[in-house]
C-alpha positions in Angstrom: 9.5 120.3 167.0 6.2 122.0 168.7 3.4 119.7 169.7 0.6 122.3 168.7 0.4 124.0 165.5 -1.7 127.2 165.1 -2.8 129.2 162.3 -2.6 132.8 162.1 -4.3 135.0 159.4 -2.8 138.4 158.2 -5.3 141.4 157.8 -5.1 141.0 154.2 -5.7 137.2 154.0 -8.8 137.9 156.4 -10.0 140.6 153.9 -9.6 138.4 151.1 -11.6 135.5 153.0 -14.5 137.9 153.8 -15.1 138.9 150.1 -15.4 135.3 149.0 -18.7 133.4 148.8 -18.9 131.2 152.0 -18.5 127.9 150.0 -15.2 129.1 148.4 -14.0 130.6 151.9 -14.8 127.1 153.4 -12.7 125.4 150.7 -9.7 127.7 151.3 -9.9 127.2 155.1 -10.0 123.5 154.7 -6.9 123.6 152.5 -5.1 125.9 155.1 -6.0 123.5 157.9 -4.3 120.8 156.1 -1.0 122.7 156.5 -1.2 121.7 160.0 -0.6 117.8 159.3 2.7 116.4 159.3 3.7 116.4 156.6 1.5 119.4 155.2 -1.0 118.4 152.4 -1.3 120.2 149.3 0.6 121.5 146.3 3.3 123.5 148.2 6.4 124.9 146.7 8.9 127.4 148.3 8.9 130.9 146.9 12.2 132.1 145.5 13.5 135.5 146.3 12.5 135.5 150.0 15.0 134.5 152.8 12.1 134.2 155.4 11.0 130.7 154.3 7.8 131.7 152.4 5.9 129.0 150.5 2.6 128.9 148.5 -0.2 126.6 148.4 -1.8 126.3 145.2 -5.7 125.8 145.4 -7.2 125.9 141.9 -6.7 129.6 140.8 -5.9 130.8 144.3 -2.5 131.1 145.9 -2.1 131.0 149.5 1.1 132.6 150.7 2.5 131.4 154.1 5.4 130.7 156.2 5.9 128.7 159.6 7.4 130.2 162.6 7.8 129.5 166.3 6.0 131.5 168.7 6.5 130.7 172.5 7.2 126.9 171.7 4.0 126.8 169.6 4.5 126.2 165.9 2.6 128.8 164.0 1.5 128.8 160.2 1.4 132.5 159.2 -0.9 133.0 156.5 0.7 136.2 154.8 -1.8 136.5 151.7 -4.4 134.9 149.6 -5.3 136.1 146.2 -5.9 134.9 142.5 -2.8 133.4 140.7 -2.3 136.5 138.8 -2.4 139.0 141.4 -0.7 137.4 144.6 2.8 137.5 143.4 2.8 141.4 142.5 
């Protein structure tokens, strides 16, 4: 497996973080950074109905949708979407 793990954010995920209060955005980013650990920390479950290996990280009422990929021998955690529980799965 890759030695280094990077975090990449989608446009939608960055937009969501920009709208949050500074304290909330820091809390979300801290939880995302824990995905770099081996094994990743947090309430993580695979999403059903996706063949690309998407998972969700539960953080209070927020859900962070992500997947792991390899890009030029560097492991990447791609943050696909961040939203409230009722809206993220739509």
